[in-house]
C-alpha positions as CSV (number, residue, x, y, z in Angstrom):
1,M,13.0,-11.4,-20.3
2,S,13.7,-8.6,-17.7
3,T,10.7,-6.4,-16.4
4,V,11.7,-3.6,-18.9
5,Q,11.7,-6.0,-21.5
6,G,8.2,-6.5,-23.3
7,A,6.5,-3.9,-20.7
8,R,3.4,-2.1,-22.2
9,I,3.4,1.1,-22.9
10,L,0.9,3.8,-23.8
11,V,1.6,6.6,-26.1
12,V,-0.9,9.6,-26.6
13,D,-0.5,12.2,-29.4
14,D,-2.6,13.6,-32.3
15,D,0.4,14.4,-34.4
16,P,0.8,11.0,-36.3
17,D,4.4,11.6,-37.3
18,L,5.4,12.0,-33.5
19,L,3.2,9.4,-32.6
20,A,4.8,7.0,-34.9
21,L,8.4,8.2,-34.3
22,I,7.9,7.5,-30.5
23,G,6.3,4.3,-30.9
24,M,9.8,3.2,-33.2
25,R,11.9,4.3,-30.3
26,L,10.2,2.6,-27.6
27,S,9.7,-0.6,-29.8
28,S,13.4,-0.9,-30.9
29,A,14.1,-0.4,-26.6
30,G,12.2,-3.6,-26.3
31,Y,8.8,-2.2,-25.3
32,T,5.5,-3.3,-26.2
33,V,3.9,0.1,-27.5
34,A,-0.1,0.8,-27.7
35,K,-0.5,4.2,-29.3
36,A,-3.5,6.5,-29.3
37,A,-4.4,9.6,-31.0
38,S,-6.6,11.2,-28.3
39,G,-7.4,11.2,-24.9
40,K,-10.7,9.6,-25.4
41,E,-9.0,6.6,-27.3
42,A,-6.2,6.4,-24.7
43,L,-8.8,6.0,-22.1
44,E,-10.5,3.0,-24.1
45,I,-7.0,1.2,-24.5
46,F,-5.9,2.0,-20.8
47,R,-8.6,0.1,-19.5
48,A,-8.7,-2.7,-21.9
49,E,-5.0,-3.4,-21.8
50,R,-3.9,-1.5,-18.6
51,P,-0.2,-0.5,-19.7
52,R,2.7,-0.2,-17.2
53,A,3.0,3.7,-17.8
54,V,1.7,6.1,-20.3
55,V,3.6,8.9,-22.3
56,T,1.0,11.7,-23.6
57,D,1.2,14.9,-25.4
58,L,0.2,18.1,-23.5
59,R,-1.4,20.1,-26.2
60,M,-4.2,17.7,-28.1
61,E,-7.8,18.6,-29.5
62,G,-10.6,17.9,-27.0
63,M,-9.0,16.1,-23.7
64,D,-5.5,17.5,-23.6
65,G,-2.7,16.0,-21.7
66,H,-3.6,17.6,-18.2
67,A,-6.9,16.4,-18.6
68,L,-6.3,12.6,-19.7
69,F,-3.7,12.4,-16.7
70,E,-6.4,13.6,-14.1
71,R,-9.3,10.8,-15.6
72,L,-6.3,8.1,-15.3
73,H,-4.8,9.2,-12.0
74,A,-8.6,8.8,-10.7
75,E,-8.7,5.1,-11.9
76,A,-4.9,4.2,-11.4
77,P,-3.2,6.6,-9.3
78,S,-0.4,3.9,-9.4
79,V,0.4,4.1,-13.0
80,P,3.0,6.5,-14.0
81,V,2.3,9.5,-16.5
82,I,4.9,11.2,-18.4
83,I,3.9,14.1,-20.4
84,L,5.5,15.9,-23.4
85,T,4.9,19.4,-24.5
86,A,6.5,22.0,-26.6
87,H,5.0,24.6,-24.4
88,G,6.4,23.4,-21.2
89,T,7.4,26.1,-18.5
90,I,9.2,25.5,-15.1
91,P,5.6,26.5,-13.2
92,D,3.9,23.8,-15.5
93,A,6.4,21.4,-14.6
94,V,6.0,21.9,-11.1
95,A,2.3,22.0,-11.2
96,A,2.2,18.6,-12.8
97,T,4.6,17.0,-10.7
98,Q,2.9,18.1,-7.5
99,R,-0.6,16.7,-8.6
100,G,1.1,13.4,-9.3
101,V,2.5,13.2,-13.0
102,F,5.3,11.2,-13.0
103,S,7.8,13.1,-15.2
104,F,7.4,16.2,-17.6
105,L,9.6,16.8,-20.8
106,T,9.9,19.7,-22.9
107,K,10.1,19.0,-26.8
108,P,12.2,18.7,-28.4
109,F,13.2,15.9,-26.0
110,D,16.3,13.8,-25.7
111,G,15.8,10.1,-26.7
112,R,17.9,8.8,-23.9
113,E,16.3,10.8,-21.5
114,L,12.9,9.6,-22.6
115,L,13.8,6.0,-22.3
116,A,15.4,6.8,-19.0
117,R,12.0,8.5,-17.5
118,I,10.1,5.0,-18.9
119,A,12.6,2.7,-17.3
120,A,12.3,4.6,-13.9
121,A,8.6,4.6,-14.4
122,I,8.4,0.8,-14.9
123,A,10.7,0.4,-12.1
124,L,7.7,1.7,-9.9
125,S,5.2,0.0,-11.6
126,P,5.4,-3.8,-11.3
127,P,3.4,-6.3,-13.3
128,I,0.5,-8.1,-11.7
129,A,-1.0,-10.1,-14.4
130,P,-1.5,-13.9,-13.2
131,E,0.1,-15.2,-16.4
132,R,3.2,-13.2,-15.6
133,A,6.1,-15.6,-14.3
134,N,7.3,-13.0,-11.9
135,A,4.0,-12.0,-10.7
136,A,3.2,-15.4,-9.1
137,W,3.2,-14.1,-5.9
138,R,-0.5,-13.0,-6.2
139,G,-1.4,-16.8,-6.0
140,G,-4.9,-17.6,-6.1
141,I,-6.3,-14.0,-6.4
142,V,-8.2,-14.2,-9.4
143,S,-9.3,-10.7,-11.0
144,A,-9.4,-8.7,-13.8
145,D,-11.2,-5.6,-12.4
146,P,-9.2,-2.2,-12.7
147,A,-9.8,-1.5,-8.8
148,M,-8.1,-4.9,-7.9
149,D,-5.5,-4.1,-10.4
150,E,-4.7,-1.0,-8.7
151,L,-5.0,-2.5,-5.0
152,L,-2.5,-5.2,-6.1
153,R,0.2,-2.8,-7.5
154,A,-0.4,-0.8,-4.3
155,A,0.2,-3.9,-2.3
156,H,3.1,-5.1,-4.4
157,R,5.0,-1.5,-3.6
158,L,4.4,-2.1,0.4
159,A,5.5,-5.7,0.6
160,D,8.6,-4.6,1.6
161,D,7.8,-1.1,3.8
162,P,8.9,-2.1,7.1
163,R,5.9,-0.2,8.6
164,P,2.6,-2.1,10.2
165,L,0.1,-2.6,7.3
166,L,-3.6,-2.5,7.8
167,L,-5.9,-4.2,5.4
168,K,-9.8,-3.1,5.4
169,G,-12.6,-4.5,3.9
170,P,-16.1,-6.6,4.6
171,P,-15.8,-10.2,6.0
172,G,-15.3,-12.9,2.9
173,S,-13.5,-10.2,0.7
174,G,-10.2,-11.8,0.8
175,K,-8.0,-9.8,3.2
176,E,-6.1,-12.9,4.3
177,L,-5.6,-14.1,1.0
178,L,-4.0,-10.3,0.2
179,A,-1.6,-10.7,3.5
180,R,-0.2,-13.8,2.2
181,A,0.3,-12.4,-1.2
182,I,2.1,-9.5,0.3
183,H,4.3,-12.0,2.4
184,R,5.0,-13.9,-0.7
185,C,6.6,-10.9,-2.9
186,G,8.6,-9.3,0.1
187,A,11.9,-9.9,1.2
188,R,10.6,-12.5,4.1
189,A,8.9,-14.7,1.8
190,A,11.2,-17.6,3.0
191,Q,10.3,-16.9,6.5
192,P,7.0,-17.9,8.4
193,F,3.5,-16.8,7.9
194,R,1.8,-16.6,11.4
195,I,-2.4,-15.8,12.0
196,L,-2.9,-14.5,15.1
197,P,-6.7,-14.1,15.9
198,C,-7.5,-11.0,18.0
199,A,-10.9,-12.4,19.0
200,A,-9.1,-15.0,20.5
201,S,-6.7,-13.1,22.6
202,A,-8.4,-12.6,25.9
203,D,-7.2,-15.8,28.0
204,A,-4.6,-15.4,30.8
205,D,-2.0,-17.0,28.7
206,A,-2.6,-14.4,25.8
207,S,0.2,-11.6,26.8
208,A,2.7,-14.2,26.6
209,R,1.6,-15.7,23.4
210,F,1.2,-12.4,22.0
211,D,4.7,-10.9,22.7
212,A,6.5,-14.3,21.7
213,A,4.6,-13.7,18.0
214,L,6.0,-10.3,17.9
215,D,9.2,-11.7,18.6
216,H,9.1,-14.0,15.7
217,E,10.5,-13.7,12.2
218,G,8.6,-13.1,8.9
219,S,5.2,-11.7,8.7
220,L,2.4,-11.9,11.4
221,L,-1.4,-11.4,10.4
222,L,-3.4,-9.7,13.5
223,D,-7.0,-10.7,12.4
224,D,-9.9,-8.8,13.5
225,I,-7.7,-6.1,15.4
226,E,-10.6,-4.3,16.4
227,R,-11.4,-7.2,18.6
228,L,-7.8,-7.2,19.9
229,P,-8.2,-6.9,24.1
230,A,-7.3,-3.1,25.5
231,N,-4.4,-4.4,27.4
232,L,-2.8,-6.2,24.6
233,Q,-3.6,-2.8,22.4
234,A,-1.4,-1.4,24.9
235,R,1.5,-4.0,24.7
236,L,1.1,-3.6,20.9
237,Q,1.5,0.2,20.8
238,A,4.4,-0.2,23.3
239,R,6.2,-2.4,20.9
240,I,5.6,-0.6,17.7
241,G,5.3,3.0,18.5
242,T,8.8,4.5,17.2
243,T,10.3,7.5,15.3
244,D,10.8,5.2,12.4
245,L,7.5,3.2,12.6
246,F,5.2,5.2,14.6
247,G,8.0,6.4,18.0
248,G,9.8,2.9,20.1
249,R,11.6,-0.1,19.0
250,R,11.1,-2.3,16.3
251,T,9.5,-5.8,16.3
252,N,11.0,-8.4,14.7
253,V,8.1,-9.5,12.4
254,R,6.1,-7.5,9.6
255,L,2.9,-6.7,11.3
256,I,0.0,-6.9,9.1
257,A,-3.8,-6.2,10.6
258,T,-7.2,-6.9,9.0
259,A,-10.1,-5.0,10.0
260,G,-14.0,-4.7,9.1
261,Q,-16.0,-1.8,9.0
262,T,-16.7,-1.6,12.7
263,L,-12.7,-0.2,13.5
264,E,-13.8,3.4,13.4
265,A,-16.7,2.4,15.6
266,A,-14.5,0.8,18.1
267,V,-12.1,4.0,18.1
268,H,-15.1,6.3,18.7
269,E,-16.5,4.4,21.4
270,G,-13.1,3.8,23.4
271,R,-12.8,0.1,22.7
272,F,-9.6,0.8,20.5
273,R,-7.0,3.0,21.0
274,A,-6.8,6.0,18.9
275,D,-2.9,6.1,18.8
276,L,-2.6,2.9,17.7
277,Y,-5.6,3.2,14.8
278,Y,-3.8,6.4,13.5
279,G,-0.5,4.8,13.5
280,L,-2.1,1.4,11.6
281,M,-3.9,4.3,9.1
282,R,-0.3,5.5,8.0
283,N,0.0,2.2,5.6
284,M,-3.6,1.0,4.6
285,L,-5.4,-0.6,2.0
286,T,-8.9,-1.2,1.1
287,V,-9.9,-4.7,-0.2
288,P,-13.6,-4.0,-2.2
289,G,-16.2,-6.4,-1.5
290,L,-17.3,-8.6,-4.5
291,A,-20.4,-6.4,-5.3
292,A,-18.0,-3.6,-6.5
293,R,-16.4,-6.0,-8.9
294,R,-19.0,-8.0,-10.5
295,G,-17.2,-8.2,-13.5
296,D,-14.6,-10.6,-11.5
297,I,-17.7,-12.9,-10.9
298,P,-17.6,-15.2,-14.0
299,L,-14.0,-15.6,-13.7
300,L,-14.3,-16.8,-10.0
301,V,-17.0,-19.0,-10.5
302,A,-14.7,-20.7,-13.1
303,H,-11.6,-20.9,-10.7
304,F,-13.9,-22.6,-8.1
305,A,-15.5,-24.8,-10.5
306,A,-12.1,-26.3,-11.8
307,Q,-11.0,-26.5,-8.1
308,A,-14.3,-28.1,-7.1
309,G,-14.5,-30.7,-9.7
310,G,-18.3,-31.7,-9.8
311,K,-19.3,-35.2,-10.3
312,T,-22.1,-34.7,-12.8
313,A,-21.8,-30.7,-13.6
314,Q,-18.7,-29.0,-14.5
315,A,-20.1,-25.5,-15.5
316,F,-23.2,-23.5,-14.9
317,S,-26.0,-22.4,-17.4
318,P,-26.2,-18.7,-18.6
319,E,-29.8,-18.2,-16.4
320,A,-27.6,-19.5,-13.4
321,M,-24.5,-17.4,-14.2
322,S,-26.8,-14.5,-14.5
323,L,-28.2,-15.1,-11.0
324,L,-24.7,-15.5,-9.6
325,C,-23.5,-12.0,-11.4
326,E,-26.4,-10.0,-9.8
327,A,-26.8,-11.4,-6.5
328,P,-25.8,-9.1,-3.6
329,W,-23.2,-11.3,-2.0
330,P,-23.3,-9.8,1.8
331,G,-20.7,-12.7,2.2
332,N,-18.3,-11.6,-0.5
333,V,-15.8,-14.2,-2.3
334,R,-16.2,-16.8,0.3
335,Q,-20.0,-17.0,0.3
336,L,-19.5,-17.1,-4.0
337,R,-17.2,-20.1,-3.2
338,S,-19.6,-21.5,-1.0
339,I,-22.4,-21.5,-3.5
340,V,-20.5,-22.8,-6.8
341,E,-19.1,-25.5,-4.7
342,Q,-22.4,-26.6,-3.3
343,A,-24.1,-26.4,-6.8
344,L,-21.4,-28.6,-8.8
345,A,-21.9,-31.0,-5.8
346,L,-25.3,-31.2,-5.9
347,A,-26.3,-30.7,-9.7
348,V,-27.6,-33.7,-11.6
349,T,-27.6,-32.1,-15.0
350,P,-24.1,-31.1,-17.0
351,L,-25.0,-27.7,-16.4
352,V,-26.4,-26.4,-12.9
353,P,-29.7,-25.0,-13.7
354,A,-30.8,-21.7,-12.5
355,S,-33.4,-23.3,-10.0
356,L,-30.7,-25.0,-8.0
357,V,-28.7,-21.5,-7.6
358,R,-31.5,-19.7,-6.7
359,R,-32.4,-22.1,-3.7
360,L,-28.9,-22.0,-2.7
361,L,-28.6,-18.3,-2.7
362,A,-32.2,-18.2,-0.5
363,E,-30.7,-20.5,1.8
364,E,-27.2,-19.1,2.1
365,N,-28.2,-15.6,2.5
366,A,-30.6,-16.7,5.6
367,R,-27.6,-18.3,7.2
368,E,-25.4,-15.0,6.7
369,M,-28.2,-13.0,8.0
370,A,-28.4,-15.5,11.0
371,A,-24.5,-15.1,11.0
372,F,-24.5,-11.6,11.3
373,D,-27.1,-11.7,14.2
374,D,-25.1,-13.7,16.0
375,A,-22.0,-11.5,15.5
376,R,-24.1,-8.4,16.3
377,R,-25.3,-9.9,19.7
378,A,-21.4,-11.1,20.5
379,F,-20.3,-7.8,19.6
380,E,-22.7,-6.1,22.0
381,Y,-21.9,-8.3,24.6
382,D,-18.1,-7.5,24.6
383,Y,-19.1,-3.7,24.5
384,L,-21.1,-3.7,27.5
385,V,-18.6,-5.9,29.3
386,Q,-16.0,-3.4,28.4
387,L,-18.2,-0.4,29.2
388,L,-18.9,-1.6,32.6
389,K,-15.2,-2.5,33.2
390,S,-14.3,0.9,32.2
391,T,-17.0,2.5,34.5
392,C,-16.6,0.1,37.4
393,G,-20.3,-0.5,36.9
394,N,-21.5,2.7,37.1
395,V,-24.5,2.2,35.1
396,A,-25.3,6.2,34.8
397,Q,-22.0,6.8,33.1
398,A,-22.1,3.8,31.3
399,A,-25.3,4.7,29.9
400,R,-24.2,8.3,29.0
401,I,-21.3,7.1,27.1
402,A,-23.5,4.6,25.0
403,R,-25.6,7.5,24.6
404,R,-28.9,5.2,25.7
405,N,-31.0,6.3,28.4
406,R,-30.9,4.2,31.8
407,T,-33.8,2.1,31.0
408,E,-32.9,1.1,27.6
409,F,-29.0,0.5,29.0
410,Y,-30.8,-1.7,31.7
411,K,-32.7,-3.8,29.1
412,L,-29.7,-4.2,27.1
413,L,-27.7,-5.6,30.2
414,A,-30.7,-8.0,31.0
415,R,-30.8,-9.4,27.6
416,H,-26.9,-10.6,28.1
417,D,-27.7,-11.2,31.9
418,L,-25.0,-8.9,33.1
419,D,-25.0,-7.7,36.4
420,P,-23.2,-3.9,36.7
421,A,-22.2,-5.0,40.7
422,R,-20.0,-7.8,39.5
423,F,-17.9,-4.8,37.9
424,K,-17.6,-2.4,40.7
425,Q,-14.4,-2.0,42.8
426,G,-13.9,-5.1,44.9
427,G,-16.7,-7.1,42.9
428,Q,-16.1,-10.5,41.4
């Protein structure tokens, strides 16, 4: 079965005869058709079935085709929408396509032309459902959330884009998992996938290792790129700054970078090159935190439970599952997996009780906060060191850049046992 055969198409029209006619035409061409007689019904079907494309009439009672498109486009901008109308004009078509409508056909339309437009739309809207054989690239990404559906469609489209790709999102949200999926569905899938932790790139041999990594084939994940040292930022920009990427010679490898929520702050404070930042932002995807996709929590719990295989418990009680669904999850999917694995290992009853989950959540959140404090201290130390280096130990200048008075700044230095004299020209 081809990717076109069996693809689900949503057809929307308040004329039952035309709705039936279009449905029969598409069904005979091998598509799976969902039909809606109004914009409201179309939205409900769209959210439940996530079609590959939408064909809608323009003139309908209540929500018309333009209004329906706006609602669909806000939720899933990568799903193509074809508008049919008996009242179409060239200005209408131009305005619609400028807003993102895939195609605009005037009734009476040619059936072959409609099928050609749908085939073109389907080619730009790849299937992402995990049960599809041709969607195995998404690997262990477990989700039924519409936002994740849209993210995966966009990721699939960008898999073979030669430009660097930036994946932003909170820690533990699955940025590395998404990067591996993008590698698997691209033309480099048979080549190596390598990870270079940017926080560990500050030793004497880092430049040589960095250049060697850029010369490899396959994909290179630059993890936590906001922590890349300034000298390597310059080397990276020199390698990828081109007219066809963002201005010089191409690298052999497909670059994928991950960043948390401090990248913009690093740019603002001068710790990350603005030109490199804006180049990376040309291709950027945002991975949502777990709290933004709570509907996926039961699916993820079942997935992690199947992998963990508890000795006694194999599932969670309804009360325990409610606690998991309502938790804040500062550590995101990684934290959820940790809780599930601990609970299954410790439970002595067939169903994990709510009391055990409540205790583990309290302990895990305490560890997350401690880890956050450690990360904040490390960030603060690195920031002060970079600031003193850039100002050659000039405390007054460094304090102005940090927007602190000198007394506060000296307290910060003392907290981290930093002596400004070490950074003055000629110092150690």
